[in-house]
DRENMI-450021 format. One record per residue: residue in three letters; x, y, z of N, C-alpha, C in turn. Coordinates in steps of 0.001 Angstrom, whole numbers, plus 500000, padded with zeros to 6 digits. Layout:
ALAXYZXYZXYZ/...
//
This chain:
MET225004283033173698224503284386173907223038284298174322/LEU222696285220175253221331285216175734220413285708174637/ALA219334284911174309218388285307173272217482286406173782/LEU217166287398172949216329288515173306214987288395172605/THR213950288710173327212631288748172706212565289942171779/ARG211532289995170919211417291114169981211296292448170695/PRO210449292572171726210375293873172428211701294237173055/ALA212373293237173608213656293535174252214665294006173242/ARG214646293340172010215587293770170970215318295220170564/LEU214068295619170509213749296995170144214263297988171190/LEU214099297644172462214589298525173528216094298637173460/PHE216765297524173168218225297522173088218703298424171962/VAL218014298360170810218377299194169665218188300672170018/LEU217093300984170691216857302367171080217928302860172039/PHE218351301982172954219399302355173913220696302671173186/LEU221060301821172178222281302075171406222168303379170638/ALA220991303691170125220817304935169369221037306144170264/VAL220482306067171491220661307174172423222111307313172811/LEU222792306174173044224203306200173429225059306783172326/LEU224819306386171074225596306924169954225320308415169780/ALA224087308825169971223762310248169832224507311076170862/ALA224696310522172059225401311253173110226860311436172776/CYS227409310547171921228822310644171547229063311636170423/VAL228010312088169762228154313034168659228314314434169228/PRO229216315292168686229363316674169166228032317396169172/ALA227887318332170108226618319039170271226245319823169039/SER227229320341168300226942321122167103227570320430165916/SER226812320290164874227344319673163659227865320706162692/THR227888321987163117228387323049162254229888322924162106/PRO230412322905160852231863322807160662232576323926161393/THR233780323636161929234553324646162637235387325503161701/GLY235473325134160426236229325927159478235592325838158115/PRO236015326662157194235407326645155849235684325342155132/ALA234660324761154490234815323514153737235523323768152426/THR235318324941151881235989325292150635236578326676150804/PRO237624327002150048238228328333150190237195329434150018/GLY237238330406150940236353331564150860235019331377151536/ALA234682330159151945233382329945152577233418330461154014/GLN232336331095154481232251331639155831231073331016156569/PHE231273330765157838230206330197158660230002331083159883/PRO228794331298160273228541332140161452229074331471162724/THR229624332308163629230108331792164911229296332443166033/THR229053331710167106228299332214168261229267332563169383/PRO229342333850169798230275334221170858229891333535172168/PRO230888333258173004230591332628174289229713333544175145/GLN228798332949175857227864333700176685228455333917178086/THR228491335194178526228971335510179869227805335428180843/PRO227954334621181887226845334518182848226533335881183462/ALA225277336177183641224859337445184237225278337489185705/ILE225799338647186153226225338828187539225090339466188321/THR224740338847189424223707339408190286224352340425191217/VAL223871341656191155224450342740191951223471343149193047/THR223965343166194278223182343650195404223487345127195600/ARG222470345952195543222655347402195675222107347868197026/LEU222971348530197782222628348981199128222792350490199237/THR221989351092200079222087352533200319222644352788201710/LEU223370353885201837224030354237203093223923355734203319/TRP223491356137204500223477357545204884224626357814205844/HIS225277358957205658226342359339206576226263360831206847/ALA227001361271207869226950362674208294228286363373208122/TYR229138362831207261230444363450207048230355364485205926/GLY230719365718206253230766366763205246232194367181204966/GLY232386368011203973233697368558203677234728367497203330/ALA235952367710203830237057366806203515236806365409204064/LEU236207365312205255235908363997205814234914363252204936/GLY233934363963204415232964363342203532233599362823202258/GLN234532363573201717235234363131200511236051361880200793/SER236726361849201939237521360669202300236627359456202504/PHE235472359663203150234549358561203395233998358022202076/ASP233552358912201207233014358471199922234067357772199076/ALA235322358195199211236400357530198468236558356085198923/LEU236394355845200222236463354471200720235301353644200182/VAL234119354230200133232957353516199599233195353139198141/GLN233752354057197372234035353762195969235085352672195824/GLN236057352677196714237069351622196683236444350265196972/PHE235523350236197919234804348989198195234043348536196955/ASN233332349451196311232554349088195124233435348525194020/GLN234623349087193862235530348622192817236058347219193100/THR236202346888194357236744345580194724235664344551195049/HIS234409344956195027233293344049195316232213344255194250/PRO232428343736193054231490343997191954230077343478192198/THR229911342512193097228558341982193327227822342722194432/ILE228511343657195106227869344488196127228209345945195813/GLN227212346736195558227441348134195242226698349008196259/VAL227452349893196897226909350739197948226813352177197451/GLU225643352754197591225436354158197232225380354977198521/SER226381355808198742226421356617199960225899358016199660/SER225240358601200648224731359959200494224807360679201826/TYR225008361990201744225125362827202935223744363073203510/GLY223569362720204780222264362853205413222122364076206286/GLY223111364975206244223100366141207112223970365917208329/THR224072366911209184224844366749210411224178365690211281/LEU224922365160212242224340364147213114223113364682213847/PHE223115365975214139221980366569214841220717366512213985/THR220849366790212681219683366802211800219421365445211157/MET220476364642210986220303363360210319219475362398211162/ARG219592362505212479218808361615213341217319361812213073/GLU216867363063212998215449363320212742215043362775211373/LYS215909362963210398215624362468209054215518360946209050/LEU216430360300209784216441358840209820215216358303210549/VAL214894358885211701213736358431212473212448358616211666/THR212343359741210977211155359992210151211045358971209023/ALA212171358679208385212168357711207284211796356314207783/LEU212329355930208921212031354599209449210561354485209834/ALA209995355548210364208574355534210717207703355353209479/ALA208194355842208349207467355708207086207853354431206337/LYS208586353541207037209037352273206457209875352490205200/SER210736353486205277211678353734204193213042353987204823/GLY213900354677204106215226354942204647216275354026204048/PRO217516354125204497218627353388203896218740351958204430/ASP219607351204203790219930349860204278220920349932205440/MET221802350922205393222812351095206430222911352573206765/ALA223473352861207935223643354256208319224840354396209245/GLN225524355515209087226476355938210105225636356557211209/ILE225817356095212431224999356623213527225897357152214636/ASP225380358120215363226101358580216538226104357450217557/GLN227116357438218412227340356276219264226181355988220212/PHE225464357012220617224414356800221609223036356602220987/TRP222959356443219660221669356181219029221261354717219145/SER222223353848219394221960352411219328220785351992220189/SER220735352481221432219692352030222346218304352429221853/GLU218171353670221445216872354161220986216403353421219740/LEU217315353237218772216949352563217532216702351071217762/ALA217464350486218685217260349072218988215894348851219628/ASP215513349713220558214206349593221193213075349738220179/ALA213323350504219127212308350709218091212282349572217075/GLY213194348606217241213255347492216292213845347876214955/ALA214592348971214924215109349484213657216489348963213302/LEU217171348303214248218538347858214011218642346343214013/VAL219646345855213306219983344436213308221093344222214325/SER220914343286215253221994342956216174223141342340215382/LEU224354342809215675225523342327214934226258341206215652/ASP225683340682216735226380339680217535226783338451216722/GLU225865337933215907226188336723215137227267337003214105/PHE227207338158213451228238338505212479229595338658213163/ILE229601339334214317230860339547215033231423338227215527/ALA230530337354216025230984336048216528231607335212215420/GLY231185335435214188231724334667213071233068335160212580/ASP233592336223213162234880336774212748235752336930213987/SER236727336056214132237559336055215340238353337342215499/SER238611338059214406239398339289214507238605340423215139/LEU237280340261215255236445341317215800236045341071217245/ALA236158339865217705235629339539219020236646339700220137/GLY237902339883219810238936339935220826239074341288221482/ALA240029341359222392240269342590223151241124343574222381/ASP241471343253221152242315344147220363241609345470220090/ILE240297345413219886239524346638219688239311347289221051/TRP239452348601221097239322349320222355238004348965223034/ASP238072348689224331236863348359225079235865349513225051/LYS236359350748225087235462351905225064234762352030223715/ALA235392351502222665234714351489221365233548350506221398/TRP233773349316221984232689348353222098231560348895222967/GLN231897349655224006230861350211224876229902351108224102/THR230432351824223109229567352724222344228554351960221498/ALA228818350687221236227960349892220361227024348970221134/SER227165348907222444226473347895223246225278348474223986/TYR224245347634224069223031348006224800222325346726225204/GLN222057346581226502221384345417227062222041344107226635/GLY223364344113226673224104342887226421224295342511224970/LYS223835343353224045224001343069222626224741344219221943/ARG225372343887220815226054344895220017225177345230218811/TRP224794346492218740223833346923217734224466347729216605/SER225726347996216689226432348712215628227898348329215710/MET228644348693214692230069348394214646230860349683214768/PRO231735349802215777232571351009215868233327351232214570/PHE233364352485214149234051352821212900235076353932213098/ALA234660355012213747235545356156213947235602356467215444/LEU236793356596215975236976356804217406237790358074217628/SER237282358951218494237960360222218738237739360644220181/ASN238339361752220570238027362393221834238172363899221648/ILE238064364653222725238110366116222642239466366595223114/ALA240063367527222381241394368037222725241423369555222597/LEU242519370135223016242753371574222885243768371806221770/TYR243377372576220777244283372997219710244677374448219981/TYR245890374814219591246290376213219763247287376626218697/ASN247305377927218440248147378529217413249457378972218067/LYS250536378290217743251820378579218389252312379990218075/ALA252082380444216855252536381788216475251822382852217308/LEU250514382692217523249780383651218339250209383572219805/PHE250571382408220271251119382279221621252387383121221755/GLN253266382993220786254538383724220849254313385229220798/LYS253386385673219941253099387108219848252547387663221154/ALA251842386810221895251252387250223162252215387071224339/GLY253443386644224050254422386440225109254221385153225875/LEU253509384202225268253251382910225906254199381855225359/ASP254510380877226175255389379783225764254567378785224948/PRO254882378609223671254095377686222846254240376225223251/ASP255210375943224105255374374576224592254727374371225954/GLN253988375369226425253328375283227723251841375620227580/PRO251055374733227008249610374984226889248942374890228263/PRO247754375430228414247073375377229713246688373951230097/VAL246742373676231394246402372336231872245252372368232881/THR244792373572233269243661373703234189242674374719233635/TRP241460374742234205240469375733233791241000377145234020/GLU241629377350235171242122378680235497243169379148234489/MET244069378250234129245089378597233142244462378829231774/LEU243461378030231437242776378189230158242148379577230061/ALA241464379999231115240816381313231114241844382432231048/ALA242940382299231809243969383346231830244640383500230472/ILE244978382387229843245629382445228535244652382953227480/ALA243374382562227590242373383062226640242255384577226734/ARG242287385121227950242235386585228110243461387238227490/GLN244626386615227652245865387193227132245894387178225604/LEU245215386213225028245177386107223568244099386999222944/THR243214387542223755242130388372223242242612389813223069/LEU242418390359221880242893391704221554241731392578221099/ASP241611393747221733240611394748221338241339396091221286/ALA242109396299220218243010397453220115242258398779220202/ASP241081398895219561240374400176219560239378400308220717/GLN239342399293221591238496399342222786237027399624222466/ASN236565399064221352235167399280220986234262398140221451/GLY234823397221222196234038396116222725233954394914221808/THR234515395025220612234535393898219669235991393540219371/PRO236486392477219960237891392119219753238207391835218286/GLU239440392101217941239929391716216615240482390290216650/GLN240801389844217844241317388490218026240751387960219336/TRP240317386699219309239732386082220491240652384992221044/GLY240406384646222290241267383672222944240928382231222639/ILE239637381913222546239254380505222430237915380376221728/THR237699379253221077236422378952220455236084377496220692/MET234806377204220675234307375833220821232869375820220339/PRO232294374658220048230882374620219628229971375104220743/LEU229102376081220451228251376679221461226765376420221245/LYS226393375976220070224973375795219758224602374312219782/ALA223326374065220043222854372689220165223069371903218877/ASN222788372541217730222957371813216472224409371647216066/GLU225323372226216845226756372015216629227310370964217589/GLY226437370396218409226891369377219346227514369936220603/ASN227030371105221070227649371732222238227629370844223481/VAL226598369999223608226481369179224815227630368182224933/TYR228113367678223810229228366727223841230459367359224487/TYR230716368611224163231887369299224701231653369743226143/TRP230421370170226446230130370613227804230180369461228797/LEU229779368273228366229811367118229258231216366850229785/ALA232235367105228972233608366903229439233911367818230625/PHE233402369049230569233584369979231685232784369523232907/LEU231599368981232678230808368443233780231562367318234480/TRP232102366393233698232843365268234285234118365743234976/GLN234781366743234418235994367266235044235685367912236396/ASN234455368339236571234043368959237829233398367940238763/ASN233622366641238470233060365537239258231538365526239237/GLY230980366053238164229533366044238022229044364779237339/ALA227725364591237356227104363417236738225926363849235892/LEU225674363114234836224551363406233946223256362803234485/PHE223327361534234888222177360813235425222499360281236821/SER221457359838237497221650359039238697222148357662238269/ASP222618356873239210223188355571238870222196354642238188/ASP220914354794238501219904353924237885219266354541236643/PHE219748355708236220219265356403235023217800356816235123/LYS217270356889236329215869357272236495215706358748236836/ALA216810359428237064216764360858237382217987361533236785/VAL217910362841236597219047363597236063219760364315237205/ARG221054364586236995221843365275238008222649366440237433/PHE222485366703236152223325367716235518223053369128236017/ASP221912369316236703221569370648237206222081370891238623/GLU222865369958239143223451370143240463224598371144240388/ALA225221371429241518226247372478241591227372372269240587/ALA227798371006240385228899370739239455228545371167238039/GLY227301370925237631226867371319236298226731372818236150/VAL226178373467237167226024374916237130227389375596237047/GLU228361375116237803229707375699237772230352375507236403/ALA230143374334235807230725374076234489230136375005233438/LEU228821375204233478228192376100232508228566377552232786/GLN228669377911234049229041379285234395230452379597233899/PHE231322378600233885232672378813233360232621379225231901/TRP231773378590231129231596378964229725231006380374229621/VAL229995380649230433229345381955230375230339383069230702/ASP231192382841231688232183383858232061233196384092230939/LEU233601383033230257234524383201229128233893384094228062/ALA232597383901227837231925384632226763231521386046227175/LYS230911386207228349230305387484228709231172388345229620/LYS231958387731230455232800388496231380234165388792230750/ASP234833387745230280236166387940229708236119388345228240/ARG235010388044227560234856388310226121235934387624225294/SER236475386535225823237512385795225098236932384654224268/LEU235646384337224501234947383289223760233875383956222906/PRO234065384061221587233099384788220750231791384029220592/LEU230686384733220837229373384131220621229020384090219141/ALA229609384988218374229438384989216920230833384930216304/PRO231464383774216364232855383676215905232974383905214412/PRO234092384458213979234299384607212537234410383234211883/GLU233961383152210667234023381874209962235473381412209844/ASN235715380165210229237070379598210219238029380497210999/GLY237539380995212132238351381919212923239657381330213411/PHE239623380104213894240861379483214363241787379186213199/GLU241229378642212125242040378330210947242652379592210341/GLY241924380711210432242390381953209836243251382808210736/GLY243581382325211922244466383067212815243798384183213588/LYS242465384141213708241754385167214471241357384688215864/VAL241591383408216146241311382823217451242535382011217870/GLY242959382176219106244206381545219542244108380083219899/MET242941379644220437242774378260220858241406377749220426/ALA241299376437220284240023375827219915239874374507220652/ILE238720374318221268238375373022221840237541372296220796/ALA238048371179220318237396370501219197237733369017219215/SER237045368283218365237281366850218238238655366576217646/THR239252365486218089240541365091217508240390364675216050/ALA239149364469215602238922364151214197239276365309213277/ARG239465366503213837239797367664213017241306367841212844/LEU242074366915213368243523367070213353244075367285211948/SER243729366436211023244296366546209673243933367882209031/ALA242675368289209160242244369543208546242947370739209173/LEU243135370729210490243762371865211157245266371907210903/ARG245879370761210780247308370746210407247508371375209033/LYS246589371080208153246676371643206802246445373150206829/ALA245514373602207671245162375016207711246243375864208372/LEU246782375398209493247747376189210247249197375846209922/GLY249410374688209332250765374214209112251160373262210223/PRO251835372176209895252144371152210903252997371650212054/ASP253849372655211815254726373144212882254064374228213731/ASN253030374864213202252379375957213930251202375478214769/LEU250702374280214474249555373765215216250012373073216488/GLY249573373605217610249793372930218878248564372126219258/MET248761371020219962247646370175220390247969369642221773/ALA247013369712222669247240369307224052245995368634224600/PRO246141367857225680244960367287226330244015368390226804/LEU242761368052226923241776369011227399242127369423228828/PRO242242370724229105242574371155230467241568370616231483/GLY242062370223232643241218369623233659240870370579234776/HIS240102370068235727239694370876236881239877370032238145/LYS238807369469238662238954368585239814239538367243239405/ARG239378366901238155240027365729237560240144365968236068/THR240886365115235396240997365222233946240000364259233308/ALA239404364696232236238426363866231530238228364428230140/THR237847363576229237237469363976227888236360363045227439/GLY235709363366226355234622362528225868235083361562224801/VAL234392360446224674234631359514223580233676359875222456/GLY234231360176221304233421360561220159233662359642218983/GLY233156360068217855233275359253216652231905358802216193/ALA231861357729215448230587357225214936230702355740214642/ASN229543355099214541229470353669214276228708353423212981/LEU228806352199212483228063351796211294227029350759211703/ALA225813350930211224224715350049211628223970349533210409/ILE223390348344210578222527347759209549221084347958209997/LEU220284348570209167218880348792209492218078347521209238/SER217032347348210005216216346136209905215618345948208519/ARG215432347030207801214828346954206478215851346652205384/ALA217093346380205739218141346148204747217764345008203805/LYS218004345193202529217648344198201526218465342915201688/ASP219719343047202081220607341891202207221545342160203387/GLN221233341571204530222022341826205730223442341291205603/ALA223605340155204957224946339581204788225825340488203933/ALA225250341043202868226008341960202014226341343240202765/ALA225397343714203566225650344919204367226779344668205362/TRP226770343494205962227843343180206911229191343096206202/GLU229209342558204991230464342480204244231042343868204032/PHE230175344838203746230638346212203596231187346748204920/ILE230441346568206003230889347071207302232174346384207729/ARG232260345109207493233475344362207839234687344920207090/TRP234484345243205816235584345795205016235945347198205494/MET234962347999205787235214349379206217235941349440207558/THR235753348425208393236390348417209709237565347461209782/SER237984346930208642239141346030208622240404346804209002/PRO241447346109209468242673346815209872243237347713208778/GLU243254347225207535243850348000206447243029349262206148/THR241721349093206017240872350240205703240826351226206861/ASN240723350711208075240647351589209239241945352366209438/LEU243073351748209116244349352461209192244368353621208204/ALA243947353355206973243927354413205954242984355541206360/TRP241815355192206886240844356192207326241410357014208482/SER242051356364209433242578357061210607243670358053210220/ILE244545357637209338245636358524208919245095359698208106/ALA244087359431207279243528360501206444242737361504207257/SER242133361057208361241197361914209094241752362447210402/GLY242493361623211126242907361978212473242182361156213522/TYR241233360315213102240572359426214048241562358391214576/LEU241262357867215751242104356849216366241767355487215769/PRO242769354672215408242469353316214923241686352523215962/LEU240791351657215489239967350873216395240764349798217124/ARG241798349292216466242564348185217027243891348675217605/GLN244213348180218780245473348553219393246657347964218617/SER246432346835217941247500346265217117247812347180215943/VAL246801347863215419247028348813214326247803350020214845/VAL247477350451216067248226351562216673249699351203216779/GLN249988349950217097251372349513217250252046349155215926/SER251303349170214840251873348794213540252924349797213095/ALA253822349335212253254894350204211755254319351405211003/ALA253238351169210251252650352258209460252107353358210367/TYR251412352983211439250851354017212311251932354663213163/GLN252926353905213548254032354494214298254786355513213450/ASP254907355242212156255505356229211244254630357481211176/TYR253307357265211170252380358393211156252554359246212412/LEU252725358613213563252916359358214807254207360178214778/LYS255225359640214140256479360394214029256287361627213152/GLN255508361472212094255264362589211185254190363537211723/THR253319363013212593252211363793213156252228363632214665/PRO253173364243215350253298364017216801252087364474217596/GLN251286365401217041250093365846217756249137364692218034/ALA249153363667217168248216362560217308248451361749218578/GLN249620361891219173249894361177220418248912361591221521/VAL248407362814221430247441363303222419246194362424222431/ILE245761361991221262244558361159221167244756359879221966/LEU245910359263221790246222358034222523246304358288224016/ASP246999359343224392247211359625225810245900359855226550/GLN244916360425225846243667360774226516242694359601226642/MET242947358493225966242016357375226044241864356852227467/ALA242894357026228273242830356541229657241819357312230488/VAL241533358570230109240593359393230888239335359710230071/ALA239149359040228957237988359288228103236749358621228690/VAL235616359323228627234356358843229200233363358599228071/VAL232734357425228084231722357080227085230369357622227535/ARG229686358305226641228341358776226965227416357581227189/PRO226475357693228128225613356543228441224758356140227257/ASN224804354864226921224040354350225786222683353864226291/VAL221841354817226649220491354523227124219516355391226347/PRO218276354927226155217325355697225340217096357117225835/ALA217231357336227147216963358673227681218015359691227290/TYR219185359221226860220263360177226604219887361172225506/THR219285360707224442218999361600223314218094362771223709/PRO216914362535224287216076363692224656216705364552225754/VAL217398363916226699218018364679227783219137365560227242/SER219960365011226374221083365787225835220591366967225004/ARG219462366812224345218916367924223561218433369051224471/GLU217846368688225570217414369727226518218627370458227091/ILE219693369725227366220910370360227882221493371293226831/GLY221540370840225577222085371668224507221348372988224378/LEU220015372945224485219222374167224404219446375044225636/ALA219653374422226801219923375193228020221261375913227925/ILE222259375258227359223569375894227159223404377117226262/GLU222654376962225170222384378091224276221716379237225032/ALA220726378910225843219977379950226550220877380732227497/ALA221739380021228230222625380695229178223639381582228470/LEU224058381188227278225072381948226543224478383099225740/PHE223315382893225159222792383859224193221621384691224729/THR221158384409225964220104385225226555220544385642227956/ASP219652386274228674219982386767230011219667385760231117/ILE219186384591230783218873383597231798220163383101232449/SER220120382840233747221316382393234459221600380928234161/ALA222819380511234422223199379119234225222335378199235079/GLN222097378601236330221268377789237225219853377661236692/ALA219248378772236298217868378739235814217743377926234530/ALA218721378068233651218675377331232384218733375829232623/LEU219618375388233496219760373951233758218588373418234576/THR218036374229235471216869373800236239215682373552235326/ALA215458374463234379214360374296233422214593373070232542/ALA215840372870232132216157371713231294215951370414232051/ALA216299370412233346216147369216234167214672368830234303/ALA213782369838234428212355369558234530211828368912233248/LYS212258369427232102211837368834230822212448367449230638/ALA213689367294231065214359366009230936213679364940231785/ALA213219365339232965212535364394233843211282363853233167/SER210572364719232470209378364278231746209744363327230614/ALA210853363614229953211297362765228846211674361372229356/ILE212286361312230527212667360012231089211440359180231412/LYS210410359828231991209186359091232323208478358599231076/
//
């Protein structure tokens, strides 16, 4: 045996002591009573603390849509204990934009926001948005052609995707079949042209006592700027082969003859035919006081409930020189100030997943983002139970995406105010649009 020096023997003994100590249980406390009746304290197992990421989200969904949206957020929170999202109503899209821009200027605001489709360019230029390209590239289910190309267009600006499509809709014509029958109209023959729309609206308008205030009106649609009137009017502009901007977006064209004719059509419905109420009764269409309504397809579920599934008629938006409708809905965006971009993306990814998007679409009337979801057995069953929804699909071929350029927001606001002026004051359609075009030109510069 190798002889050890005294220092070496001491080190060896210390090593054995450490080794033996490591073999002894960590606690020398007996696991049970040594004698009958003896009790020993026990230490409960320690649960590791869970780190929770808390994110804020602003949205513009009110009423039943808001309840459905918040229910989805709560479902996400229940299934993602480490990410908790607090959603809050930020007002209508018209007012929420101002609130959001003001908050961002003050270096505050939410981590995420539901945004109108054409906000992306303006917010991206301001450095307020996170580009989602890397997140999208990391998920093969999001990068393919399965998602409608027009949905991707709403999120894209200068070659990048700045938001994730969430809700997709277009504009359609709803009508009350019972009121059609009472007026001697065929409920299976809705109007397909402007001329037919005006004629049927006149036939549905009733003023029994001839006092100038009808008891029943022919048609309703959003007429005020804060109700989004420009979104609906643009469809009429496009149907008349009109254009909003020049091809290079450096000039406006909405005040040309096509735009004036489109606005004059609205003015004639309201002031000449008196079939379009300027002060419509609250829930007039839902309450059977208005025969037709031009509205977003997102209102399908609510209107089916109000009128009854068999009494609600739904048809493509009547055309003129061509057929066209607008692409509507909203997107989800991550703000640059977000506390945790990865967690925010996980929420957006879940909200736009096939399963969640299918549930949202069926509950609301929005079109599913993925064509594979449209073809799924669940959505096909929904179409059988809700045949009106087929209109949404049919119109996608003629749906037009609003230009995603920074100039759109100020220009569209000037148009919205011009529409109001032509309808609610004595200014002519031409004069209103000419004045709006001059202000819009300044906004573009």
